[in-house]
LUMMAR-627283 format. One record per residue (C-alpha): z, x, y. Coordinates in nm, 4 decimals, padded with zeros to 6 digits. Each point is the difference from the previous one (the first is absolute). Layout:
% LUMMAR-627283
R z x y
R Z X Y
...
END
This chain:
% LUMMAR-627283
R z x y
R 01.2500 00.5731 01.2723
R -00.0693 -00.3611 -00.0873
R 00.1958 -00.1827 -00.2726
R -00.1565 00.0070 -00.3453
R -00.1400 -00.3222 -00.1360
R -00.2008 -00.0877 -00.3088
R -00.1543 -00.3470 -00.0413
R -00.2023 -00.1355 -00.2899
R -00.2236 -00.3068 -00.0035
R -00.2914 -00.1361 -00.1979
R -00.3221 -00.0649 00.1899
R -00.3494 -00.0770 -00.1325
R 00.1203 00.0601 -00.3557
R 00.1323 00.3496 00.0766
R 00.3451 00.1455 00.0622
R 00.0425 00.1594 00.3450
R 00.2909 00.2369 00.0690
R 00.0550 00.0784 00.3681
R 00.2149 00.2910 00.1117
R 00.1460 00.0741 00.3406
R 00.2340 00.2795 00.0986
R 00.0394 00.3436 -00.1513
R -00.1040 00.0513 -00.3619
R 00.3180 00.1186 -00.1681
R 00.1489 -00.0352 -00.3500
R 00.1386 -00.3454 00.0772
R -00.3408 -00.1306 00.1085
R -00.1690 00.1582 -00.3021
R 00.2462 -00.1758 -00.2302
R -00.0490 -00.3299 00.1854
R -00.3775 00.0191 -00.0491
R 00.0223 00.0534 -00.3729
R 00.2673 -00.2689 -00.0327
R -00.2203 -00.2457 00.1894
R -00.2950 00.0793 -00.2263
R 00.2110 -00.0440 -00.3148
R 00.1311 -00.3364 00.1222
R -00.3178 -00.1450 00.1523
R -00.2877 00.1439 -00.2032
R -00.1510 -00.2648 -00.2279
R -00.2038 00.2338 -00.2172
R -00.3531 -00.0597 00.1215
R -00.0275 00.0339 00.3775
R -00.0704 00.3018 00.2182
R 00.2938 00.1513 00.1863
R -00.0559 00.1122 00.3587
R 00.2646 00.2247 00.1580
R -00.0499 -00.0089 00.3781
R 00.1082 00.3240 00.1694
R -00.1308 -00.0570 00.3536
R 00.3430 -00.0770 00.1512
R 00.1907 00.2746 -00.1770
R 00.1845 00.2629 00.1960
R 00.0706 00.3456 -00.1352
R -00.0896 00.0814 -00.3601
R 00.2963 00.1819 -00.1513
R -00.0604 00.2282 -00.2996
R 00.2908 -00.1591 -00.1881
R -00.1536 -00.3442 00.0467
R -00.3370 00.1149 -00.1295
R 00.1473 00.1690 -00.3082
R 00.2147 -00.3058 -00.0750
R -00.2993 -00.2319 00.0347
R -00.2254 00.2134 -00.2220
R 00.2732 00.0165 -00.2664
R 00.0942 -00.3698 00.0043
R -00.3501 -00.1501 00.0308
R -00.0730 00.1333 -00.3507
R 00.2528 -00.2526 -00.1349
R -00.1641 -00.2958 00.1738
R -00.2232 -00.2355 -00.1974
R -00.2969 00.0356 00.2370
R -00.2910 00.2140 -00.1201
R -00.1115 00.2754 00.2365
R -00.3503 -00.1512 00.0333
R 00.1601 -00.3158 00.1440
R 00.2145 00.1869 00.2549
R -00.1405 00.0496 00.3505
R 00.1651 00.1948 00.2819
R -00.1166 -00.1325 00.3386
R 00.0115 00.2349 00.2999
R -00.0202 00.3734 00.0693
R 00.3567 00.0646 -00.1135
R -00.0926 -00.1365 -00.3411
R -00.1861 00.3273 -00.0690
R 00.3276 00.1951 -00.0060
R 00.1799 -00.2371 -00.2357
R -00.2738 -00.1300 -00.2297
R 00.0611 00.0493 -00.3727
R -00.2826 00.1315 -00.2187
R -00.2600 -00.2654 -00.0841
R 00.0729 -00.2375 00.2876
R -00.2364 -00.0548 00.2901
R 00.0598 00.0552 00.3704
R -00.1605 -00.2286 00.2586
R -00.0189 00.1271 00.3575
R -00.1207 -00.2884 00.2184
R -00.2217 00.0841 00.2981
R 00.1697 -00.0152 00.3405
R -00.0130 -00.3401 00.1640
R -00.2305 -00.0346 00.2986
R 00.1572 -00.1005 00.3289
R -00.1730 -00.2161 00.2563
R -00.0254 00.1274 00.3559
R 00.1065 -00.3503 00.1089
R -00.2765 -00.0335 00.2574
R -00.2748 -00.1617 -00.2002
R -00.0681 -00.2205 -00.2979
R -00.3181 00.1546 -00.1378
R 00.0012 00.3750 00.0449
R 00.0069 00.2939 -00.2375
R 00.3742 00.0515 00.0414
R 00.0769 -00.2936 -00.2327
END
């Protein structure tokens, strides 16, 4: 189990919340607290789930309950990553990026890139 961490930063006019570690009640509360403190009222909010560990049911229920009290509208909330499907509140969007291609390392101009 990796230690839980939630970071929030503005980039390209949007608020990005990055999560690492297991998704428990503490992390759920940290996400909503970060949104309440950092959301400026107009930007999109992206919650990145790619580095999350285990999704705990208590964390999901806490997040779904507390996100309702955040000032961000659901159409401006985006969950990024496959794990976002399990924790996405109604009305928000989930973005699942395509897997990154890896080079074979043997050539510069081949189909592996």
